[in-house]
C-alpha positions as CSV (number, residue, x, y, z in Angstrom):
1,X,7.1,-10.3,-14.8
2,X,9.0,-11.1,-11.7
3,X,9.6,-14.7,-10.6
4,X,7.1,-16.1,-8.1
5,X,8.4,-18.4,-5.4
6,X,6.4,-21.1,-3.5
7,X,7.6,-21.6,0.0
8,X,6.2,-24.0,2.6
9,X,6.2,-24.1,6.4
10,X,9.5,-25.9,6.4
11,X,11.4,-23.4,4.3
12,X,14.0,-21.4,6.1
13,X,12.5,-18.2,4.6
14,X,9.0,-18.9,5.8
15,X,7.9,-16.0,8.1
16,X,8.5,-17.2,11.7
17,X,5.7,-15.1,13.1
18,X,3.2,-17.0,10.9
19,X,4.2,-20.3,12.5
20,X,2.9,-19.0,15.8
21,X,-0.7,-18.6,14.7
22,X,-3.3,-21.4,15.0
23,X,-4.3,-21.6,11.3
24,X,-0.9,-21.1,9.8
25,X,-0.9,-21.3,6.0
26,X,0.8,-24.4,4.6
27,X,2.5,-22.4,1.8
28,X,3.0,-18.9,0.5
29,X,3.6,-17.5,-3.0
30,X,6.1,-14.8,-2.9
31,X,7.2,-12.3,-5.6
32,X,10.4,-10.4,-4.6
33,X,13.1,-11.0,-2.0
34,X,11.9,-13.9,0.2
35,X,14.6,-13.1,2.7
36,X,12.6,-10.0,3.7
37,X,9.7,-12.0,5.0
38,X,11.2,-12.2,8.5
39,X,11.7,-8.4,8.8
40,X,9.2,-6.1,10.4
41,X,6.3,-6.1,8.0
42,X,3.1,-4.1,7.4
43,X,0.3,-5.0,5.1
44,X,-1.2,-2.4,2.8
45,X,-4.7,-2.8,1.5
46,X,-6.0,-0.5,-1.2
47,X,-9.2,0.3,-3.0
48,X,-10.3,-1.1,-6.3
49,X,-11.5,2.4,-7.2
50,X,-8.7,4.6,-5.8
51,X,-8.3,8.3,-6.6
52,X,-5.0,9.8,-7.9
53,X,-4.8,11.6,-4.5
54,X,-5.1,8.3,-2.6
55,X,-2.6,6.5,-4.9
56,X,-0.1,9.4,-4.5
57,X,-0.2,9.3,-0.7
58,X,-0.3,5.5,-0.4
59,X,2.8,5.3,-2.7
60,X,4.7,7.9,-0.7
61,X,3.7,6.2,2.6
62,X,4.9,2.8,1.4
63,X,8.2,4.3,0.2
64,X,8.8,6.0,3.5
65,X,8.0,2.7,5.4
66,X,10.3,0.8,3.1
67,X,13.1,3.3,3.5
68,X,12.7,2.9,7.3
69,X,13.4,-0.9,7.0
70,X,9.8,-2.1,7.1
71,X,8.8,-4.6,4.5
72,X,5.5,-4.0,2.7
73,X,3.4,-7.1,2.2
74,X,0.4,-7.1,-0.1
75,X,-1.9,-9.6,-1.7
76,X,-2.0,-9.2,-5.5
77,X,-5.5,-9.2,-6.7
78,X,-7.1,-9.4,-10.1
79,X,-6.6,-6.1,-11.9
80,X,-3.6,-5.0,-9.8
81,X,-1.9,-2.2,-11.8
82,X,0.9,-1.3,-9.5
83,X,4.0,-2.9,-8.0
84,X,6.4,-1.4,-5.4
85,X,10.0,-0.9,-6.6
């Protein structure tokens, strides 16, 4: 399993855009390259009961966004079977 980092609002890697919102989280738990948190980001939300068709296209869409320099952010939930390379 990858290392999970805890970063708080005072950490240099904390997403600057989050600091602008009224109810900014006090800390984040991050798996992966924390330096990417200040890049352009998009959140991807999936289904607990996805189809192979949906998984295929979501994966391809995420890879295309990633290759374009956009960071994919996601909340890991119970039962998460996948991780982005």
